[in-house]
Structure formats: C-alpha cells, structure tokens
C-alpha positions as CSV (number, residue, x, y, z in Angstrom):
1,X,27.1,53.5,-56.7
2,X,29.3,50.6,-57.6
3,X,32.3,48.7,-56.7
4,X,34.6,46.2,-58.2
5,X,35.0,42.9,-57.0
6,X,38.8,42.2,-57.8
7,X,40.5,38.9,-58.6
8,X,43.1,37.6,-56.0
9,X,45.7,39.7,-58.2
10,X,44.1,42.7,-56.9
11,X,43.9,44.3,-60.3
12,X,41.6,42.6,-62.5
13,X,37.7,43.1,-62.0
14,X,35.6,40.0,-62.0
15,X,32.5,41.2,-61.1
16,X,30.8,44.3,-59.5
17,X,28.6,45.2,-56.7
18,X,26.1,48.3,-57.3
19,X,23.0,50.0,-55.1
20,X,20.8,52.3,-57.1
21,X,17.8,54.3,-55.4
22,X,15.6,56.8,-56.5
23,X,17.2,60.4,-57.7
24,X,15.7,62.8,-55.2
25,X,16.5,60.6,-52.2
26,X,19.3,58.5,-52.6
27,X,22.9,59.4,-51.2
28,X,25.5,57.3,-52.5
29,X,28.0,58.5,-50.2
30,X,26.1,57.2,-47.4
31,X,26.3,53.6,-48.9
32,X,30.1,53.9,-50.4
33,X,31.6,52.0,-47.2
34,X,28.9,49.1,-47.1
35,X,29.3,48.7,-50.8
36,X,33.0,48.6,-50.9
37,X,33.1,46.0,-47.9
38,X,30.6,43.8,-49.4
39,X,32.8,43.7,-52.8
40,X,36.0,43.1,-50.9
41,X,34.2,40.3,-49.0
42,X,33.0,38.7,-52.0
43,X,36.4,39.3,-53.9
44,X,38.0,37.5,-50.7
45,X,35.6,34.5,-50.7
46,X,36.1,33.9,-54.4
47,X,39.8,33.9,-53.8
48,X,39.5,31.1,-51.0
49,X,37.3,29.2,-53.3
50,X,39.8,29.2,-56.3
51,X,37.8,31.3,-58.8
C-alpha cells in the first residue's frame, strides 16, 4: 500500500511512501492510516523547507 507525498499545492505528488509485507499475512487496511499520516507529515515538512 502507498500514499503520495503532495507538494504545497495539494495536487502534485513529489514522492510516495509505501509499505509491503508477506502476501499471506499482510493486511494493508491495518496500516493505511499510519502511511497516510506519514505522507502528510513529510509533505508538510517539505513545504516548510521550501521544496
């Protein structure tokens, strides 16, 4: 599962964060909120730094 890291305009993806796991045990839905939060936080950090 993956989430885009968005530029300050909120529409342009500048990177992505992803998580993978074993097919038989990995449950993406249990990680979705954390991956989205990490991508949002990284986008905010990049925006503050002017990237």
